[in-house]
N, C-alpha and C positions, 0 to 999 in steps of 0.2 A: 417485481424486480427480487424480492425475495419470498422465501417460504411460505410466508403465513398473507404476501401481499396479492390482487387482483390487477394491478397495474401489467401493462404490456411491457414486455420489455426494450427498452434502447436496445438498437442494434450495440452489437459488441460492446454490451454492458457501458456506453460512455454516458455518464452523469458526472459531471462537473464537482469535484471537492471543495466543500464549503470549507469556510473559515474555520466555523467550530471543529470540526474533525479536524484542525491541525493541530489547532491550540494547547489539545495532552503531550502532542508530539515534542513539543519545543524545548522542557526542558531537559529532554532525552540529547537533545543533539547538542555537540560543542559552540562552540563559541558563532564558529563561520563552518556552517556545514557546506561543505564542497562535494555539490552532488548531480547526479544525472537522472532526468527523469527517462524512463524508456517507454512508457505508456500516458503521453503527457497530455495527450487529447486539445482542449482547447487553451490548456496551461494555468488554468487555475491553482493548483497545488505550487506550480513555479510561481507564482506572484504571491502567494501568500508566504513562503519561505523566505522569497526576496526579499518583501516586506517587512520580514525582520533581521536582516542581515547576508542571511544565506546567500553564496554562490549555485545557480545551477551552470554548469560546463557541458553538458548535454543534455539533449533533448528530442525525443520526436517519439512516434508511433508506427501503426500501420498503418495507417493516413499517408503519414508524410515518404513510407516508402522503409521504413527502419520495423524493423522483424525484433522486437524483443529479446527472442528467442534465439537470433543469430549474431546478437552482439560476443563478442569475444575479447574486448577489451576496452577501458572506462579512462576517460583523463581526471576522473572525481575520485572521492576517497571513500564513496557510499552511494547508493541506490536509494533512491525514497521515490514512492510512486502508489498509487489508488489503481491497481491492475485489473482488469476485468473477473468477477468473482466466479465464472464458470469457472468448475474444477478442470476440464479439458484441457485451459489454459491458465489456468492460478497454478496448480502442480508442476506443470514444466518450468515456470516462472521460480518459483521455489529453489527447485532442482538447480538451476542453471545461472541463476543471478548472482546467489551469494558466491558460487565457484568463481568470481570476478570479483566482487568487494561486499563489504555488510549492506544487506539490504533490508529495508524498512519497509512491509508491504501491509495497507490498509484493507482490512476485510472485515466479513463477520465473524463476530464473537463466538459463536458459538462452535465452530469448524475446527477449536481446539479440545473438542470432548466430544470428535469424534474418531471412529475408528480408522478414517483417510488422511487424518493429521498424524499416526503417529508414526509411518515414514521420513517425517520431517522434523516432527518435535524437540528428536537431538539435536537439531543445529538451532531452533526459537533460543534465542539468549534473553531476548524482554518481549513483554507483551502490555501495550497501552490501552488501559478500558479507553473506548471514547464515551459508547454511549450508541442512543441513537440520532440521528442527524437527519436535515430535513433537507435530502439530495434533491427533488424537483423543487425548484425555487418559487414556481408558480402556483405551488400547493400550500395550503392552510393544513397539510397533517408531515410529521415526520417518516422517516423510514419506520417499517417493521420488524426490522433485524439491529441489534445491539451491533457494534463493528469496535475493532481495536486495530490499533497498529503492531504489528510484530516484527522483530528485529530477526532476521535468517544470517546466521555466517557460516564459513565453509571448516567449521569444525565440532564435534561434537562438544557440547556442553557439558556441563556439569550438573549446570540447575536452571530451570527458567526462571527467571525474576518478574513478577507480574506488580504492576504498578495501577490501582484503580482511582476512581475520579472522586 
């Protein structure tokens, strides 16, 4: 699953978003976030956010026939998703979705310290640390990688704000 794990990856990186990964994001959302979930999977992230009064205006994924890279507009104010962490999918999502609406993405925290992040960091407005979470419900172990929420926008930002736990 991560760079230091020996678990076999689940196809298309389908790991349900645990509630504990959503909690650090909540203070950074408007009172009622009107969001679009483009990598919805089983809908866990939508359920967690709606539990706190946020409203999902659209949701889908590759299995439901919606390719997130083909989205050209959204009825929502923002995207919020736990995308596949595979860089061949993640990087095009980071490039495409914020051109439509501000985009919160949940993925590994170390990414921001790599050369591959350089082309995208100028559009990263906030990073909210989550830490390690339990991705596999029946496991007694947490993931091996820390993760963060990243907020990307369609403009160069003067600085990125960091929020720890």
